[in-house]
PAKELO-754047 format. One record per residue: x, y, z of N, C-alpha, C, O in turn; residue number from 1. Coordinates in steps of 0.02 Angstrom, whole numbers, padded with zeros to 5 digits. Layout:
BEGIN
      nX      nY      nZ     caX     caY     caZ      cX      cY      cZ      oX      oY      oZ   nr
       X       Y       Z       X       Y       Z       X       Y       Z       X       Y       Z  NUM
...
***
This chain:
BEGIN
      nX      nY      nZ     caX     caY     caZ      cX      cY      cZ      oX      oY      oZ   nr
   00042  -00060   00000   00000   00000   00000   00044   00063   00000   00093   00067   00038    1
   00028   00110  -00042   00065   00173  -00044   00053   00213   00020   00002   00206   00053    2
   00102   00255   00036   00093   00299   00093   00051   00360   00072   00048   00378   00014    3
   00019   00390   00121  -00023   00447   00108  -00008   00500   00161  -00017   00488   00221    4
   00014   00559   00139   00032   00612   00185  -00003   00677   00165  -00015   00691   00106    5
  -00021   00716   00216  -00054   00779   00206  -00017   00836   00241   00014   00826   00293    6
  -00019   00894   00211   00015   00953   00237  -00018   00977   00302  -00080   00980   00307    7
   00023   00995   00350  -00001   01015   00416  -00045   01078   00414  -00100   01078   00441    8
  -00021   01130   00382  -00060   01193   00381  -00126   01184   00343  -00178   01210   00364    9
  -00124   01148   00288  -00186   01134   00251  -00233   01093   00294  -00294   01104   00292   10
  -00206   01047   00333  -00247   01004   00376  -00281   01044   00430  -00339   01031   00447   11
  -00246   01094   00458  -00277   01137   00509  -00338   01172   00480  -00392   01170   00510   12
  -00329   01204   00424  -00384   01241   00393  -00442   01196   00373  -00500   01213   00384   13
  -00426   01139   00344  -00479   01094   00321  -00515   01062   00379  -00576   01052   00377   14
  -00479   01045   00432  -00512   01018   00492  -00562   01068   00519  -00619   01050   00534   15
  -00542   01131   00526  -00587   01182   00553  -00649   01190   00510  -00705   01196   00536   16
  -00640   01190   00445  -00697   01197   00399  -00743   01136   00402  -00804   01142   00404   17
  -00712   01076   00403  -00752   01015   00404  -00789   01007   00470  -00846   00984   00471   18
  -00757   01025   00525  -00790   01021   00590  -00850   01067   00593  -00904   01048   00617   19
  -00842   01128   00568  -00897   01175   00567  -00953   01151   00522  -01012   01160   00538   20
  -00936   01122   00466  -00986   01097   00419  -01025   01038   00449  -01086   01033   00440   21
  -00989   00994   00485  -01024   00939   00518  -01072   00966   00570  -01128   00941   00577   22
  -01051   01015   00607  -01095   01046   00658  -01157   01076   00625  -01213   01064   00649   23
  -01148   01114   00572  -01205   01145   00539  -01252   01093   00511  -01313   01102   00514   24
  -01225   01039   00485  -01267   00984   00460  -01309   00955   00517  -01368   00941   00508   25
  -01278   00945   00575  -01314   00918   00633  -01366   00966   00659  -01421   00945   00679   26
  -01351   01030   00657  -01397   01081   00683  -01460   01087   00640  -01512   01108   00665   27
  -01456   01068   00577  -01514   01073   00533  -01564   01017   00545  -01621   01021   00521   28
  -01544   00965   00582  -01588   00908   00594  -01632   00921   00654  -01608   00945   00706   29
  -01696   00905   00648  -01743   00913   00704  -01733   00856   00754  -01696   00808   00741   30
  -01767   00861   00811  -01764   00807   00860  -01785   00740   00828  -01752   00689   00836   31
  -01840   00743   00790  -01866   00681   00759  -01817   00654   00707  -01806   00594   00703   32
  -01787   00699   00668  -01739   00678   00616  -01676   00648   00647  -01646   00602   00619   33
  -01655   00674   00705  -01597   00647   00739  -01609   00575   00763  -01562   00537   00772   34
  -01672   00558   00774  -01689   00491   00797  -01695   00441   00739  -01700   00381   00749   35
  -01695   00467   00677  -01699   00424   00619  -01634   00385   00609  -01582   00406   00634   36
  -01637   00329   00572  -01576   00291   00559  -01525   00331   00517  -01545   00370   00473   37
  -01462   00322   00532  -01408   00348   00490  -01387   00293   00442  -01417   00239   00441   38
  -01336   00306   00402  -01310   00254   00358  -01263   00207   00394  -01243   00156   00366   39
  -01244   00223   00456  -01204   00176   00497  -01250   00121   00523  -01300   00136   00555   40
  -01233   00060   00509  -01276   00004   00529  -01290   00004   00604  -01243   00003   00644   41
  -01353   00006   00622  -01373   00003   00692  -01370   00069   00728  -01387   00072   00788   42
  -01350   00122   00694  -01343   00187   00727  -01396   00236   00702  -01410   00239   00642   43
  -01426   00273   00748  -01467   00329   00730  -01422   00389   00713  -01362   00386   00725   44
  -01451   00441   00686  -01412   00502   00675  -01387   00530   00741  -01331   00556   00745   45
  -01428   00524   00792  -01407   00546   00859  -01345   00508   00882  -01299   00537   00910   46
  -01345   00443   00870  -01287   00402   00889  -01224   00427   00854  -01170   00430   00884   47
  -01230   00445   00790  -01173   00471   00753  -01147   00535   00784  -01087   00544   00792   48
  -01193   00580   00801  -01174   00644   00831  -01137   00633   00897  -01086   00664   00910   49
  -01162   00587   00938  -01131   00573   01002  -01062   00540   00992  -01014   00555   01027   50
  -01059   00494   00944  -00995   00461   00928  -00943   00513   00908  -00886   00510   00931   51
  -00961   00559   00865  -00915   00611   00842  -00895   00656   00900  -00836   00673   00907   52
  -00943   00675   00941  -00927   00718   00999  -00876   00685   01044  -00828   00717   01065   53
  -00886   00621   01060  -00839   00586   01104  -00771   00579   01071  -00719   00585   01104   54
  -00770   00565   01006  -00707   00559   00971  -00668   00624   00971  -00607   00624   00979   55
  -00703   00680   00960  -00670   00745   00960  -00643   00763   01029  -00591   00796   01034   56
  -00677   00742   01081  -00651   00754   01148  -00585   00718   01157  -00537   00745   01185   57
  -00582   00656   01134  -00520   00617   01138  -00466   00649   01094  -00408   00654   01115   58
  -00485   00671   01035  -00437   00702   00990  -00408   00765   01020  -00347   00775   01017   59
  -00450   00809   01048  -00426   00872   01076  -00380   00860   01135  -00333   00899   01147   60
  -00392   00806   01172  -00350   00790   01229  -00282   00763   01208  -00234   00766   01246   61
  -00278   00736   01148  -00217   00704   01124  -00177   00747   01075  -00119   00732   01060   62
  -00207   00801   01050  -00177   00840   00995  -00108   00867   01011  -00066   00873   00967   63
  -00096   00882   01074  -00032   00911   01092   00012   00862   01131   00059   00883   01165   64
  -00004   00797   01127   00039   00746   01157   00088   00723   01104   00073   00678   01065   65
   00145   00754   01103   00194   00740   01051   00246   00689   01073   00247   00667   01131   66
   00288   00670   01026   00342   00623   01039   00400   00639   00992   00391   00667   00938   67
   00460   00622   01014   00519   00631   00972   00529   00571   00926   00573   00572   00882   68
   00490   00519   00936   00494   00459   00893   00465   00475   00824   00423   00519   00818   69
   00487   00440   00772   00460   00451   00705   00390   00421   00699   00372   00378   00738   70
   00351   00443   00650   00285   00414   00639   00290   00340   00622   00338   00318   00589   71
   00241   00301   00645   00239   00230   00625   00177   00215   00583   00167   00158   00563   72
   00135   00266   00571   00077   00259   00527   00069   00324   00488   00090   00377   00510   73
   00039   00319   00429   00022   00378   00390  -00053   00388   00390  -00089   00356   00428   74
  -00078   00432   00346  -00149   00449   00347  -00193   00392   00322  -00254   00393   00333   75
  -00164   00344   00287  -00203   00285   00265  -00194   00226   00312  -00242   00196   00334   76
  -00130   00209   00327  -00118   00150   00369  -00145   00159   00440  -00153   00109   00475   77
  -00159   00221   00461  -00191   00232   00526  -00255   00191   00532  -00268   00161   00584   78
  -00294   00189   00478  -00359   00155   00480  -00351   00080   00486  -00392   00046   00517   79
  -00297   00053   00457  -00284  -00019   00463  -00262  -00035   00534  -00286  -00083   00564   80
  -00217   00007   00561  -00195  -00003   00630  -00251   00003   00679  -00252  -00032   00730   81
  -00298   00047   00665  -00355   00057   00709  -00398  -00005   00712  -00420  -00026   00765   82
  -00410  -00036   00654  -00451  -00097   00651  -00416  -00155   00685  -00447  -00195   00721   83
  -00350  -00160   00674  -00313  -00216   00703  -00311  -00212   00779  -00307  -00263   00813   84
  -00314  -00151   00806  -00311  -00143   00878  -00379  -00142   00912  -00383  -00130   00972   85
  -00431  -00154   00874  -00499  -00150   00900  -00526  -00220   00915  -00546  -00256   00870   86
  -00526  -00238   00980  -00549  -00304   01001  -00619  -00303   01030  -00644  -00355   01053   87
  -00651  -00245   01030  -00717  -00240   01061  -00771  -00272   01017  -00765  -00275   00956   88
  -00822  -00297   01050  -00880  -00324   01016  -00920  -00266   00986  -00941  -00222   01024   89
  -00931  -00265   00920  -00968  -00208   00890  -01039  -00202   00916  -01065  -00146   00919   90
  -01071  -00257   00934  -01139  -00253   00962  -01138  -00219   01030  -01179  -00176   01044   91
  -01089  -00237   01071  -01083  -00205   01137  -01068  -00131   01130  -01095  -00090   01167   92
  -01025  -00113   01081  -01009  -00043   01070  -01071  -00004   01048  -01082   00052   01071   93
  -01111  -00034   01004  -01171   00000   00981  -01221   00010   01037  -01251   00064   01043   94
  -01230  -00041   01078  -01277  -00034   01134  -01253   00018   01185  -01293   00056   01212   95
  -01187   00019   01197  -01159   00069   01242  -01170   00139   01214  -01187   00185   01251   96
  -01160   00147   01149  -01171   00212   01117  -01244   00233   01122  -01258   00291   01135   97
  -01289   00186   01113  -01361   00202   01119  -01378   00225   01189  -01417   00272   01198   98
  -01350   00192   01239  -01364   00211   01308  -01337   00282   01322  -01369   00321   01356   99
  -01279   00296   01295  -01250   00363   01304  -01293   00415   01270  -01306   00468   01299  100
  -01314   00401   01209  -01357   00449   01172  -01424   00459   01207  -01451   00514   01206  101
  -01450   00406   01239  -01515   00410   01272  -01512   00452   01336  -01565   00468   01365  102
  -01452   00469   01359  -01447   00508   01421  -01466   00581   01411  -01478   00616   01460  103
  -01469   00604   01349  -01489   00673   01336  -01565   00679   01341  -01602   00634   01319  104
  -01589   00733   01371  -01661   00742   01379  -01696   00755   01312  -01755   00739   01304  105
  -01660   00784   01265  -01685   00794   01197  -01626   00782   01149  -01569   00797   01166  106
  -01640   00756   01090  -01585   00745   01042  -01545   00809   01026  -01484   00806   01018  107
  -01580   00866   01022  -01545   00929   01005  -01496   00949   01060  -01449   00987   01046  108
  -01505   00923   01121  -01458   00938   01174  -01389   00908   01158  -01337   00936   01175  109
  -01390   00851   01124  -01327   00820   01104  -01290   00863   01053  -01229   00866   01052  110
  -01328   00897   01010  -01298   00942   00961  -01268   01004   00995  -01215   01028   00976  111
  -01303   01028   01047  -01275   01084   01085  -01209   01064   01118  -01162   01104   01118  112
  -01207   01004   01144  -01145   00978   01174  -01091   00972   01121  -01033   00990   01133  113
  -01110   00947   01063  -01063   00941   01007  -01033   01009   00989  -00973   01014   00976  114
  -01074   01061   00989  -01050   01128   00971  -00994   01151   01017  -00943   01176   00993  115
  -01002   01141   01081  -00950   01163   01128  -00886   01123   01118  -00831   01150   01124  116
  -00893   01059   01104  -00834   01017   01094  -00798   01035   01029  -00737   01037   01026  117
  -00836   01049   00976  -00806   01070   00913  -00769   01136   00921  -00713   01143   00896  118
  -00798   01183   00956  -00765   01248   00967  -00698   01237   01003  -00648   01268   00986  119
  -00699   01195   01054  -00637   01181   01090  -00587   01145   01046  -00527   01161   01046  120
  -00610   01097   01007  -00565   01058   00964  -00531   01102   00913  -00471   01096   00902  121
  -00569   01146   00882  -00540   01191   00832  -00488   01237   00864  -00435   01249   00835  122
  -00504   01262   00924  -00456   01304   00960  -00392   01267   00975  -00337   01294   00967  123
  -00398   01205   00998  -00339   01164   01013  -00298   01152   00949  -00237   01157   00950  124
  -00332   01135   00895  -00297   01120   00833  -00259   01181   00807  -00203   01175   00783  125
  -00289   01239   00813  -00256   01300   00789  -00195   01317   00831  -00152   01356   00809  126
  -00189   01289   00891  -00131   01301   00934  -00077   01248   00925  -00024   01253   00956  127
  -00090   01197   00884  -00042   01143   00874   00021   01167   00839   00020   01214   00799  128
   00076   01132   00853   00138   01142   00818   00153   01080   00776   00132   01025   00795  129
   00189   01087   00720   00205   01028   00680   00249   00980   00718   00292   01001   00757  130
   00238   00916   00708   00277   00865   00742   00245   00797   00734   00215   00783   00682  131
   00252   00755   00784   00223   00688   00783   00177   00682   00843   00196   00699   00899  132
   00116   00657   00831   00065   00651   00883   00054   00578   00900   00051   00535   00856  133
   00049   00564   00965   00032   00496   00988  -00044   00493   00997  -00073   00531   01036  134
  -00076   00447   00961  -00149   00441   00965  -00170   00370   00954  -00152   00339   00904  135
  -00208   00343   01002  -00234   00274   00997  -00179   00223   00980  -00186   00182   00935  136
  -00125   00228   01018  -00067   00182   01012  -00032   00187   00945   00004   00141   00925  137
  -00042   00242   00909  -00009   00253   00846   00027   00321   00847   00007   00366   00884  138
   00078   00327   00806   00114   00389   00800   00106   00415   00729   00123   00382   00680  139
   00079   00476   00724   00065   00506   00658   00094   00576   00655   00097   00611   00706  140
   00116   00597   00596   00134   00667   00588   00072   00709   00603   00016   00686   00594  141
   00083   00770   00626   00026   00812   00645  -00022   00824   00587  -00083   00827   00597  142
   00004   00830   00526  -00039   00839   00468  -00082   00778   00455  -00141   00784   00440  143
  -00052   00719   00460  -00090   00657   00449  -00139   00643   00505  -00194   00618   00493  144
  -00120   00661   00566  -00166   00655   00623  -00230   00695   00610  -00285   00669   00619  145
  -00222   00757   00590  -00281   00799   00576  -00319   00774   00514  -00380   00780   00511  146
  -00282   00747   00465  -00315   00721   00405  -00363   00665   00421  -00416   00659   00391  147
  -00344   00622   00469  -00389   00567   00487  -00454   00595   00515  -00507   00564   00507  148
  -00451   00652   00548  -00512   00681   00576  -00553   00718   00523  -00614   00722   00528  149
  -00519   00745   00473  -00556   00773   00416  -00597   00718   00384  -00656   00727   00368  150
  -00566   00659   00375  -00601   00602   00343  -00657   00577   00389  -00712   00564   00365  151
  -00642   00569   00453  -00693   00545   00500  -00756   00589   00498  -00812   00564   00494  152
  -00745   00654   00500  -00802   00701   00500  -00838   00702   00433  -00900   00706   00431  153
  -00801   00699   00378  -00833   00700   00313  -00876   00638   00301  -00932   00643   00277  154
  -00849   00579   00319  -00887   00517   00309  -00949   00517   00354  -01003   00497   00331  155
  -00942   00539   00416  -01000   00539   00459  -01051   00593   00439  -01110   00586   00453  156
  -01027   00645   00406  -01075   00694   00379  -01117   00661   00324  -01177   00673   00319  157
  -01086   00619   00283  -01123   00581   00233  -01171   00532   00266  -01225   00519   00240  158
  -01151   00504   00324  -01196   00460   00360  -01259   00496   00382  -01313   00466   00384  159
  -01252   00560   00398  -01311   00599   00419  -01353   00620   00360  -01414   00611   00360  160
  -01321   00648   00310  -01356   00674   00251  -01316   00655   00189  -01272   00692   00168  161
  -01331   00598   00159  -01290   00571   00105  -01289   00611   00041  -01246   00600  -00001  162
  -01336   00657   00032  -01341   00692  -00031  -01308   00761  -00028  -01332   00808  -00060  163
  -01255   00767   00011  -01218   00831   00012  -01146   00819  -00009  -01127   00764  -00029  164
  -01106   00871  -00004  -01036   00867  -00027  -00991   00896   00027  -00974   00956   00024  165
  -00971   00856   00076  -00928   00883   00130  -00863   00913   00103  -00836   00891   00052  166
  -00839   00964   00137  -00779   00997   00115  -00718   00951   00117  -00669   00961   00081  167
  -00721   00899   00159  -00666   00852   00164  -00673   00791   00120  -00638   00741   00130  168
  -00716   00794   00070  -00731   00734   00031  -00672   00713  -00013  -00662   00653  -00024  169
  -00632   00760  -00037  -00575   00742  -00079  -00523   00704  -00039  -00493   00656  -00063  170
  -00510   00725   00023  -00462   00690   00064  -00489   00621   00083  -00451   00573   00090  171
  -00555   00616   00092  -00586   00552   00106  -00577   00505   00047  -00560   00446   00056  172
  -00588   00531  -00012  -00580   00490  -00073  -00508   00466  -00080  -00497   00408  -00096  173
  -00460   00510  -00070  -00389   00491  -00075  -00372   00436  -00024  -00335   00389  -00039  174
  -00399   00443   00036  -00385   00393   00089  -00413   00325   00070  -00378   00275   00076  175
  -00475   00324   00047  -00507   00260   00029  -00473   00228  -00031  -00463   00167  -00032  176
  -00455   00268  -00080  -00421   00241  -00139  -00352   00213  -00121  -00330   00163  -00149  177
  -00318   00246  -00074  -00252   00222  -00052  -00259   00156  -00014  -00220   00110  -00024  178
  -00309   00152   00029  -00321   00090   00066  -00338   00032   00019  -00315  -00024   00029  179
  -00379   00046  -00031  -00400  -00007  -00077  -00348  -00022  -00130  -00344  -00077  -00156  180
  -00307   00028  -00146  -00259   00020  -00200  -00291   00022  -00269  -00260   00003  -00318  181
  -00353   00047  -00271  -00392   00049  -00334  -00431   00114  -00336  -00461   00133  -00285  182
  -00432   00150  -00392  -00471   00212  -00396  -00546   00198  -00389  -00570   00145  -00406  183
  -00581   00247  -00363  -00654   00243  -00360  -00682   00256  -00430  -00651   00290  -00469  184
  -00741   00229  -00445  -00769   00235  -00513  -00786   00307  -00530  -00815   00344  -00490  185
  -00768   00327  -00590  -00780   00396  -00613  -00854   00405  -00631  -00877   00462  -00638  186
  -00891   00350  -00638  -00962   00356  -00657  -01005   00383  -00600  -01060   00407  -00612  187
  -00979   00379  -00539  -01018   00400  -00481  -00990   00466  -00454  -00930   00480  -00460  188
  -01035   00506  -00423  -01009   00565  -00389  -00970   00543  -00328  -00975   00486  -00306  189
  -00931   00589  -00299  -00886   00571  -00245  -00923   00542  -00185  -00900   00493  -00155  190
  -00979   00573  -00167  -01017   00549  -00109  -01042   00479  -00118  -01034   00437  -00074  191
  -01073   00465  -00174  -01100   00398  -00188  -01045   00346  -00192  -01053   00290  -00168  192
  -00989   00365  -00224  -00935   00316  -00231  -00904   00300  -00163  -00886   00242  -00150  193
  -00897   00349  -00120  -00870   00337  -00053  -00917   00292  -00013  -00894   00245   00019  194
  -00980   00307  -00014  -01029   00267   00025  -01032   00195   00000  -01039   00148   00039  195
  -01026   00186  -00066  -01025   00118  -00093  -00959   00083  -00076  -00958   00023  -00061  196
  -00904   00121  -00077  -00838   00092  -00065  -00829   00067   00006  -00791   00021   00018  197
  -00864   00098   00054  -00857   00077   00124  -00918   00036   00146  -00925   00021   00205  198
  -00960   00018   00099  -01016  -00027   00115  -01076   00005   00147  -01119  -00030   00173  199
  -01079   00070   00146  -01137   00103   00176  -01198   00098   00129  -01255   00097   00152  200
  -01184   00094   00064  -01237   00086   00014  -01218   00027  -00031  -01159   00012  -00039  201
  -01268  -00006  -00060  -01253  -00061  -00108  -01214  -00034  -00168  -01225   00022  -00190  202
  -01170  -00075  -00195  -01134  -00055  -00255  -01182  -00052  -00314  -01220  -00100  -00325  203
  -01183   00003  -00352  -01229   00008  -00409  -01220  -00049  -00459  -01163  -00066  -00476  204
  -01274  -00078  -00481  -01270  -00136  -00526  -01240  -00119  -00594  -01210  -00162  -00626  205
  -01248  -00057  -00615  -01224  -00039  -00682  -01152  -00013  -00681  -01127   00011  -00732  206
  -01118  -00020  -00624  -01048   00003  -00618  -01004  -00056  -00599  -01019  -00091  -00550  207
  -00950  -00066  -00636  -00904  -00121  -00621  -00873  -00111  -00552  -00851  -00056  -00535  208
  -00872  -00164  -00511  -00846  -00160  -00443  -00778  -00195  -00439  -00775  -00256  -00448  209
  -00725  -00158  -00425  -00660  -00191  -00413  -00664  -00236  -00352  -00703  -00223  -00306  210
  -00625  -00289  -00352  -00627  -00337  -00297  -00609  -00306  -00230  -00629  -00332  -00178  211
  -00571  -00252  -00231  -00549  -00220  -00168  -00605  -00187  -00129  -00598  -00174  -00070  212
  -00661  -00175  -00163  -00718  -00142  -00130  -00774  -00191  -00115  -00783  -00239  -00153  213
  -00812  -00180  -00061  -00804  -00127  -00012  -00748  -00141   00037  -00730  -00199   00049  214
  -00719  -00088   00066  -00667  -00096   00115  -00697  -00091   00185  -00751  -00062   00194  215
  -00663  -00120   00232  -00684  -00116   00303  -00661  -00050   00331  -00601  -00042   00344  216
  -00707  -00004   00340  -00688   00064   00359  -00730   00087   00418  -00722   00143   00442  217
***
């Protein structure tokens, strides 16, 4: 698999834009819409919002934990290392996430909580210095660390509202193509091709599917 690297300063700006866009997407959803299913199997849209909020809290806490050691993962291999280190039962994780989401008195309260966490995360990211970040037992360059969060937010934005075009969609596409080692089909728009490539939507019957897809993402 080829390595994939992203520029630190570009990653700062794109992370801030993508985080704000994810927040705005969440804010447009009503209480009832937040309770509807997302494209993540077994997750409501509310579950996605809570998952992202918790992830950003962890990210903000780790953003300035640097190391003098060299990176051992890039912006693509991070996702492989993440899967290999994940021994949790996905059913248990989903049920735990549902219980956490259910603790809010109204779904929109979770979005309010998300807003405060995003504001803090963006502030932390803007104060970062270039280097190597330790995160989830992996070491990534600061640019690649932020790139993984651009992708995380963009993909989950598609999970909430699949018919939009997240600002981080190009970096998401590059990441998925690097992981698969095969380009995404040009017949599909970027959003549809990404969702099909990661198994969120069925592969279109009229489009040839490379064996590498869907990937476990």
